N, C-alpha and C positions, 0 to 999 in steps of 0.2 A: 480430571486432566483434560486439556484441550490440545488438539493437534492441528497444525496449519501446514498447508502445502501450496506453494506458489507456482505459478507458471506464467509464461508470456514475455519474459525478458528477451533481449537480443540486441543486434546492431541496427541502428537507424540513422539516417542522415539528418542533419539539422533541418528543422521545419517539419519533420515527419511525425508520425503518430505510432503509439504502441498501446496495447491494452494488457494490463496485468490482472490476473485472477488468483484468488486464494480460496481454497476449500477448507472450511472449518468443520472439525468433527470432535466428538467426545462430549464433554459436559457443557454443551452450548447454552444451556439454560442459565449458567452462571455468568454469562458474558454481558457486559454493560456497553462496551464500545469496541468497535473494530477499526483498524486503521492501517496506514502504510507509513513506514519510516524509510530513510535511506542513509547510506554511509558512503561518502566519497573517499578516495584514497587520501590518507593523512588527515582526515577530518572526523569529527564526532558524529555519531548517529543523530539524525534530526527528524522531527515530525514532518511528514508531507501532508497527510490528510487524515481526518477521523470522522466516522459516522457513528452516532449514538443510537441506542435502541429506539428512541423516540423519533428518529429521522433527522435530527439536526446534524449539521456538518461544520467542520472548520478546516481551514487550509493554511499552510505556510504562505506568507506574503509572496514568496518567490514563485509560487505555482498558481496563484489565484488567477482565474480566467483562462487557464490553459489545461488544468487537470480537473477531473471530476471523479469523485468517489461515489460508489453505489453498492447496493447489496441486493441479493436475491434470497429471501428467507426460505423459500421452498427448496432451493438448492444448497442452502447454507454456504453461500459464496459472498465474497466482497471483492469488488473490482476497482481498478484505477485506470480510467481512460486518460491517456497523456497525449496532448496535442501540442503543436508548435514547439517541439522539443529543441532544447539548446544543448550545446556541449557541456555546459555546467550542470545539466541534469544527469550526467554520467555518474553512476553509483550502483552499489548493490542495494536493491529494494527489498525490504523486509515486511512481511505481513505481521500484524500485531492484533491480539485480542486482549482486552483487559476485563478482569472480572469485577463484580460489585465490591469485592473485598480488596481490590487493588492489585491483584496478581496479574503480571504480564506474561503472556505466552507469545512465542516467536516462531516464525517459519525459518527455514534455512537460508532464505534469500535468493534473489534472482538478479543477475547482472543486466543492467541497461547501459549500453554504450551509444552515445550520440556523437557521430564523427562522419566526416566526409571522406 
């Protein structure tokens, strides 16, 4: 089993920045990829960014150039630095870990609100 705990959400003005962090614990040896998803009101959950064990990353087109995903293996954390935030970035952000066998683990989510 893998447990995920997010932190760092909140209210920010358009153009501002936030940093989300996720502590990963449990059977971390089974994890192949770590990432962040988000779900806005009335919409489906969507991929924001992923980082693989080899270090490669991928991003949703809507966040490229504004968001950066990173990890700290020593602390078992994965972070999402969000800059130039827009109102359309408002959503609940979920930390995700995916095992080599394809099992997805999810955190409880943290709310990010971008509003003036």
